[in-house]
N, C-alpha and C positions, 0 to 999 in steps of 0.2 A: 614542109611548108616553106614558101619563098621568104627571103629577107626582103622586106619592103622599105623604100626610102623615097623622099621627095620633099619639095618645097611648098610650104603653106604660108600664105600671106594673110595677115590679120589687117582688115580693112574697116574703117569707120570714121565718124565725125570726131572732133576733139572731145576728150573727156568722156568717151564711151567705156573706157576701162581696158583698152588694148594692151598697154604696158603691164597692167595688173594681171591680165590673162597670161602674157608671155612669161612673167616671173612666176606665177602659180604653176604653170605646166612644166617649166624647166626646173623649178625648185630652188632657184637662186635669183637674187635681185640683179638683173642685167639692165633693165631699163628703169630710168628715174620715173617716179610717179608723184603727182601733185594734183590738188583740187583745181589748179589753174589750168585752162585749156592750152593746147599747142605746146605741151611740155616736151614731147618728142620732136626732134628736128632732123634726125637722120634715121635711115634704116638700121635696125639692130637685129641681127640674127641670133636666135637662141637654138641650141642644138639639143634635142630630146632623144636620148638613147633608150630604146625599148627592148629588154631582154626577152628571149624566147622562153615562155613559161606557160605551163598548164594548157598546152594546145594552142596558145596564142602565138601569132607570128612575131618573130623579132623584127626590129627595124630601127630606122632613124628618121626623125622628123625635124626638118630645118624650118623653124618658125621665123617668120619676117615681120617684125613690128614696125609699122609705118607711121609717119606723122598724120595727125588728124586731118581728114579731108575738108578743105575750105577753099574759098575763092581768094586767091593771093593778091595782096595789095603792096608787095615789096619784093625785092630781089630774094630776101630770105624766104618769103612765102612761096615764091615761084620755084626756088630750089627744093623746098619741101615737097611740093607737088610733083616735081620731077622725080623725087625719090619714091613717091607713091606709084607713079606710072611705070617706072623701071621695075619695081618690086612685083607688080602685076604681071609683067611680061615673062612668059615661060614658067610660071608657077603651076603646080599640079592641082592646087585646091585654094579656094579663097574662103576664109571665115569672116563673114559680114557681121560685125559686132554692132549691136544696137542697144542703147540704153532705154529700158522700158519705162523709166520714170519720167521721160521726156517725150513731148509730142513730136511727131514728124515734122521737120522743117527743111528749108532749102539745102542745108548742109547734108542732110540724109539723102535728099534727092540728087545731089552732086555725086555722092558716093555711089549711089545706084547707077548713075549715068556712066561713071568710070567702069563699073562692073560690066554693064551691058556692052561696052565697047570692046571688052576682052572676050565675052562669051564663055568665061571659064566656069568650071564646075564649082558651085558654091554651097556652103552651109550657112543658114541663118542662125546666128547665135544671139539670143535675147538676154542681155546681161542685167544684173541688179534686180533679179526677181525676188530676192529676199526683202526688198524694200517695197514690194507691191503687196498691199494688204489684201486686196480682192483678186485672187488668181484667175478669176473668171474673165478678167479683162485682157488676159493674154490671147484668148481665142480671136477676138476681132483684130488684134494687132498682127497676129500670124496671117490671118486672112488678107490683110491690107498689103502686107509685104509679098505674099504669094502672088498677088495680082501684078507686082512690079517685076518679079523675076522667078524663074523656074528653080527654086531651091531644091537640091537633092535631100537635105535633112533640115530639121529645125530643132534647136536645143535651147531650152531655158536653163540658165546657169546663174551662179554668183561667183564671179572670178575671185572676189575678195575672200569669201568663205569657202571657196573651192568646191561648192555644191555643183553637181552635174558634170564635172570634168572628166571623170573616168569613162562614162558612157559616151561622151563626145569623143574622147581620145580613141576609143575602140573603133568608132565609125570613120575617124580620120585615118587611122592606120589601114583600114579595109579599103579606103578610097585611093590609097597611094599605090603606084605600080612596084613591081618587083625591081630591085636595083641594088647598087653597091652602097656602102657606107661612105658618105662624102667627107666625114671628119673622124679623127681618132676618138676613142671611147672616153678619154680624159678631157676632151674639149667641149665646153658648153657655149662658147660664143666665138664669133669670127672677129670681134673687135679686139684690138690691142689694148694692153694695160694703160698706155698713154691716153687713149680716147676715153676709156672707162674712168680714169682719174679726173679728166676735164668734166665729164658728165656728173660725177659725184660732187664736184665743187659747184657746178651749175645747179644741181638739186638743192643744195644748202641755201643758195641764193633764193630759189623759189620758195623754200620753207620760210626763210627769215624776212623776205622783202614783201611789200605790199604794192598794189596798184600797178603802174606801168613799169616799174624798175626791173622786174624779171624778164620782160619782154625786150627791154632796151639793153640787155647785157649778153655777152657771150664770153666764153672762157677759151683761152689758147694756152696750151702747155708749151712753155719756152724751153724747158730743160727737164729731162727724165733720165736719171742715172740710177739703175736698179742694181743693188749689190745683194750679197748673201745675207747680210744683217741690217743694212740701212739702205733706203731708197731715198734719193735726193730729187725733189720736184720743185720747179719754179714755174708759176703759172700767172698769167695776166687776165684780169677781169676788164673787159672793154665795155664802156657805157657810152651814152650819147651826149651827156651834158655835165657841166661842172657840178650842178646841184645834185645830180644823181651820184656822182663820184663822192660827194661829201656824205651823203646818206649811207653809201656802201662802206665807207671807212668808219663812220660813226665817231662819237666823241672819244678822243684820245685813242682811236683805232679800235674801239670796243666792238663794234659790229663786225669788222673784218676779222678780228681775233675770234669771234664767236663762230663765224662761217668757216674760218680756217681750222679751228679745233674740231668741229663736227666732221668736216670733210677728211681731216687727217685720220681720225679714228676709224672711219669707214674705209679709207684707202689701206690702212694697215691691215684690217680684217680681210680685204680682197687679196693683197699681196703676201700676207703672212710675214711681213717684215716691219721693222720700225720705219717711220717716215719722217723726213725732214722736209717741211712744206713751207715755201715762201710764196706769198700772194702779193700782187701789185694791182693797182687800179689805174686805168688810163682812159682818157676821154678820146673817143673817135667819133665825131659827128656823122650821122648818117650811115653807120656801118651796115645797117640792114638793107640799105639801097645799093650797097657795093658788093663785090664778089669776094669770096675767100681766096687769098693769094697763096696758092701752093700748099694749103693746109697748115701754113706756119704763121703768117701774119694776116693783116687785113688791108685790102687795097683801098686807098683814099680816093675821094672823088677826083683828084687830080692825077691819079695813076701812080702815086708814090706808095711805098709799102711800109707799114709799121712792123717791125720784127725785133726779136731779142738781140741785145748785144752780147758780147762775150762774158760780161761780168754778171749776167743774170737780171740786170735791169732793163727796162724798155727804153728804146730811143727811136727818134723819128728822123728819117733821112730828109734833109732839106738843104737848100742852097746855103743857108746860114750856119750849117753844121748840125750837130746832134743835140736834140733836146731831151734831157733825161726825164724819164717817167719818175713817178714817186714810189719808193719802196714803202709798202704799208704794213706788212705783217710777216712774221716768221713763226713757223710752228715746228717744234722738235720735242722729242721725249728727252 
C-alpha cells in the first residue's frame, strides 16, 4: 500500500473550534484556544504521523490551522486573512469546520466564498454536535451546506470530546495522494520554540484579561537562550494605551506575575527544561494598524521601530535618545 501524505487546511469562522481540532488530532497542544474569537493570528502547522497498521496505509498529514475567517478592519486583520488565503493555495484537502450551535451568518458565507474561489476538494465538518440536544436538526443543516458547495464527505464531530475523529481521519488519509514524508517522525509542528513561547504568553493574557485588552495586545520574544538545563526568555507585551498597561501589570505587578507564572510552567513542559522568564509591558499606540517589523519589533506610525536593547529591556529609537520601557516581572524557579 502506498505511503500517503499531503496538506490539509482547516477553514472556518472565528471560534468554530479549529485550534481544538488541530490539537485533538495531533495529540499535543500546538495552537492556543480560548472562548474569545480570533485567538489564532498565524498559520500553525501540526504534523500527524500515521503508522502503517492492520491493512491501513501509513502516511503523514500536515494540518494547517488558520485564523478565523472574517472581514478585516485593521492591518492585523488583513494579515490574518492573507494567512488564510495562502494556506488554501496548494492544499490537498480543506476541512470546512462549522459550529452547529450557531446560525449561519455572513462570516460563514465569507468562508464559503473563499472555498469557492479555490475549487478545492473539501469535507464539511460539523463541530460541537455534543451540544446539540436534538440530533435531527443536523439533517437540514447538512442540506443547507450541500447547496452551497459540493462537499465530498460530511462528518458530525466533537473536537473537544474527540468524538468522530477516527472515522474522519480515515477518510482524510484516503483523500491524500501517494507521496513522501515532508517532516521527520519526531516533529509535530513547523513552528519554532520561540514562536510557541510567545503564543503561550499570549494565551495566558487571553485567559486572564477581559473585554478589549486581549485584542489590543501582542507578544514579541526579545531574547531566547535555550540551554541544556535552563532557558532564558525575555518577552515584551505590547498594548495600545496606558490604561491597558496598568491593567496588565496589576496592583504591585500581581496580574503580570500571574500571567508570567502560568506561562512559564507551560513553556517548561514544552521545552522540558527550567525557564527563567522576564516579561515587560510597553505601550505602542495603533500597533494593529501597523506592520510587523522583521518579526522582531513593531513599526510605529512614523516608521520608527520598537525593538529590544542589549540589556533585555525595551527602548524606543527617537531623536531625543532611548526611552526605557518598564521592567515589570521576572519568573524563575
